[in-house]
C-alpha positions as CSV (number, residue, x, y, z in Angstrom):
1,M,-10.8,17.1,-0.8
2,K,-9.2,16.6,-4.2
3,T,-6.7,13.8,-4.6
4,D,-3.7,15.9,-5.4
5,K,-4.3,18.2,-2.4
6,F,-4.7,15.1,-0.2
7,T,-1.5,13.5,-1.6
8,K,0.6,16.6,-0.8
9,K,-0.8,16.7,2.7
10,L,-0.1,13.0,3.2
11,I,3.5,13.4,1.9
12,G,4.0,16.2,4.3
13,K,3.0,13.9,7.1
14,F,5.3,11.0,6.0
15,K,8.4,13.0,5.2
16,P,9.5,13.6,8.9
17,S,9.6,9.8,9.5
18,F,11.3,8.7,6.3
19,S,14.2,10.2,4.4
20,P,12.8,12.6,1.8
21,E,14.3,10.6,-1.1
22,L,12.3,7.6,0.1
23,V,8.9,9.2,-0.2
24,I,8.1,9.5,-3.9
25,P,4.8,10.8,-5.4
26,E,3.6,9.4,-8.7
27,W,6.3,6.7,-8.6
28,N,6.8,4.9,-11.9
29,V,7.7,1.4,-11.0
30,S,10.0,1.0,-14.0
31,K,11.9,4.3,-13.6
32,N,15.6,3.7,-12.9
33,S,14.9,0.0,-13.0
34,Q,17.9,-2.4,-13.3
35,D,15.8,-5.5,-13.6
36,D,13.0,-7.0,-15.8
37,F,10.6,-4.0,-15.2
38,N,12.9,-2.0,-17.5
39,N,11.0,-3.5,-20.4
40,D,8.5,-1.7,-22.7
41,E,6.6,-5.0,-23.1
42,Y,5.3,-4.9,-19.5
43,Y,2.7,-2.6,-18.1
44,A,4.4,-0.4,-15.5
45,P,1.9,1.3,-13.1
46,R,2.4,4.5,-11.3
47,V,1.9,4.3,-7.6
48,D,0.4,7.5,-6.0
49,I,3.0,7.5,-3.2
50,A,5.8,5.0,-2.9
51,I,7.9,4.7,0.3
52,G,11.3,3.0,0.1
53,P,13.5,1.2,0.3
54,F,13.0,0.0,-3.3
55,N,13.6,-3.3,-5.0
56,I,14.6,-2.1,-8.5
57,N,17.6,-4.3,-9.2
58,R,18.5,-7.9,-9.1
59,E,20.0,-7.7,-5.5
60,L,17.0,-9.5,-4.0
61,E,18.8,-10.8,-0.9
62,Q,20.2,-7.3,-0.1
63,N,16.9,-5.7,-0.8
64,N,15.0,-8.1,1.4
65,L,17.4,-7.3,4.2
66,A,16.6,-3.6,3.7
67,F,12.9,-4.4,3.9
68,D,13.4,-6.4,7.1
69,T,15.2,-3.5,8.6
70,S,12.4,-1.2,7.7
71,M,9.8,-3.6,9.2
72,T,11.7,-3.5,12.5
73,T,12.4,0.3,12.4
74,Y,8.8,1.2,11.5
75,N,6.9,-1.6,13.4
76,A,5.1,0.9,15.6
77,L,4.0,3.0,12.6
78,I,2.8,-0.2,10.8
79,K,0.8,-1.2,13.9
80,K,-0.8,2.3,14.0
81,L,-1.7,2.0,10.3
82,Y,-3.1,-1.5,10.9
83,D,-5.2,-0.2,13.9
84,I,-6.9,2.6,11.9
85,S,-7.5,0.3,8.9
86,H,-10.4,-1.9,8.0
87,L,-8.4,-4.8,9.6
88,G,-8.1,-3.0,12.9
89,E,-11.9,-2.5,12.7
90,N,-12.2,-6.4,12.7
91,L,-13.9,-6.5,9.3
92,E,-11.8,-9.5,8.3
93,Y,-10.9,-10.7,11.8
94,I,-7.2,-10.9,11.1
95,S,-4.7,-10.1,13.9
96,F,-1.8,-7.8,13.5
97,N,0.6,-10.7,13.7
98,D,-1.4,-12.6,11.0
99,F,-1.3,-9.5,8.9
100,L,2.5,-9.4,9.1
101,R,2.6,-13.0,7.8
102,T,0.7,-11.9,4.6
103,L,3.1,-9.3,3.5
104,N,4.5,-9.3,-0.1
105,H,7.7,-11.4,-0.3
106,N,8.8,-9.8,-3.5
107,P,7.7,-6.1,-3.3
108,R,8.9,-3.3,-5.5
109,C,8.8,-0.8,-2.6
110,F,8.3,-0.9,1.2
111,I,4.9,0.9,1.2
112,A,2.8,1.4,-1.9
113,I,-0.1,3.9,-1.4
114,E,-3.0,4.4,-3.8
115,I,-5.4,7.2,-3.2
116,E,-8.9,7.1,-4.8
117,N,-11.5,9.7,-5.1
118,T,-13.8,8.1,-7.7
119,R,-16.6,5.5,-7.5
120,D,-15.3,3.5,-10.5
121,A,-15.1,-0.1,-9.3
122,K,-12.7,-1.2,-12.0
123,R,-10.3,1.6,-11.0
124,S,-10.7,0.5,-7.4
125,L,-9.8,-3.1,-8.3
126,G,-6.7,-1.8,-10.0
127,D,-5.7,0.3,-6.9
128,I,-5.9,-2.8,-4.7
129,V,-3.9,-4.9,-7.1
130,N,-1.2,-2.3,-7.6
131,A,-0.9,-1.5,-3.9
132,S,-0.7,-5.3,-3.1
133,V,1.8,-6.4,-5.7
134,M,4.1,-3.3,-5.6
135,G,4.4,-2.8,-1.9
136,K,5.5,-5.0,0.9
137,I,2.6,-3.3,2.5
138,G,-0.1,-1.8,0.3
139,I,-2.3,1.0,1.5
140,V,-5.5,2.1,-0.3
141,I,-7.0,5.4,0.8
142,P,-10.5,6.0,-0.4
143,I,-11.6,9.6,0.1
144,G,-15.2,9.5,1.2
145,E,-17.4,7.1,3.1
146,D,-19.1,5.7,-0.1
147,K,-15.7,5.0,-1.6
148,Y,-14.5,3.3,1.6
149,R,-17.6,1.0,1.6
150,L,-16.8,0.1,-2.1
151,F,-13.2,-0.9,-1.3
152,I,-14.4,-3.0,1.7
153,K,-16.8,-4.8,-0.6
154,I,-14.1,-5.4,-3.2
155,K,-11.7,-6.8,-0.5
156,K,-14.5,-9.1,0.7
157,Y,-15.0,-10.2,-2.9
158,F,-11.2,-11.1,-3.2
159,H,-11.3,-12.9,0.1
160,Y,-14.3,-14.9,-1.0
161,L,-12.6,-15.8,-4.4
162,Q,-9.6,-17.0,-2.5
163,Q,-11.7,-19.1,-0.1
164,V,-13.5,-20.9,-3.0
165,G,-10.3,-21.6,-4.9
166,K,-10.7,-19.0,-7.7
167,L,-7.8,-16.8,-6.6
168,E,-4.5,-17.9,-5.2
169,G,-3.8,-14.7,-3.3
170,S,-6.3,-12.5,-1.6
171,F,-4.4,-9.2,-1.4
172,R,-4.3,-9.5,2.4
173,N,-1.2,-7.2,2.6
174,V,-3.5,-4.3,1.7
175,L,-4.8,-1.9,4.4
176,I,-7.8,0.2,3.5
177,I,-7.7,3.4,5.5
178,E,-10.2,6.2,5.2
179,G,-8.5,9.5,4.2
180,H,-9.7,11.6,7.1
181,K,-8.7,8.8,9.6
182,L,-5.2,8.7,8.3
183,I,-4.8,12.5,8.4
184,N,-6.4,12.8,11.8
185,A,-4.5,9.8,13.3
186,F,-1.1,11.3,13.0
187,S,0.4,14.6,14.1
188,D,3.0,16.1,11.8
189,D,5.3,13.2,12.8
190,I,3.9,9.9,11.6
């Protein structure tokens, strides 16, 4: 399945659970920014799908309360995403509660989703980084078994780098979910 077709299908599955204005395809992280991201000197990625609330101003305390509310409201959804991810398959042996402790403390959006349909390892690295640093929860969706295996290897590489002191963070707030699993796991109401 092509990435754009998959993206539209996925958005259709998310919209019943979230307010339509909170599910944004091809979200430019600096658009409508009222903070330091509104600066042409910085690289500003586009996230394939961003789900709000959003942290685009300097009201960090208020925004963090909105994220906390979303974590409570969507706890069952987050658990379901965890269960169908690589973490739920015990590839990294991290429990759901441990996963919740690894979430991004200064996200740009509630959930940042990157969808990948290429075998380019450098692009895959960027997808993991963008999903992790932009979302409280990052989700990477490789389309195809070979791409899934590539992302798992990259995540293991990051984990290894963190264990040997070469990387401070290990992008543990990222869930890798195979495209067909995500589509099949949810009815029209995620």
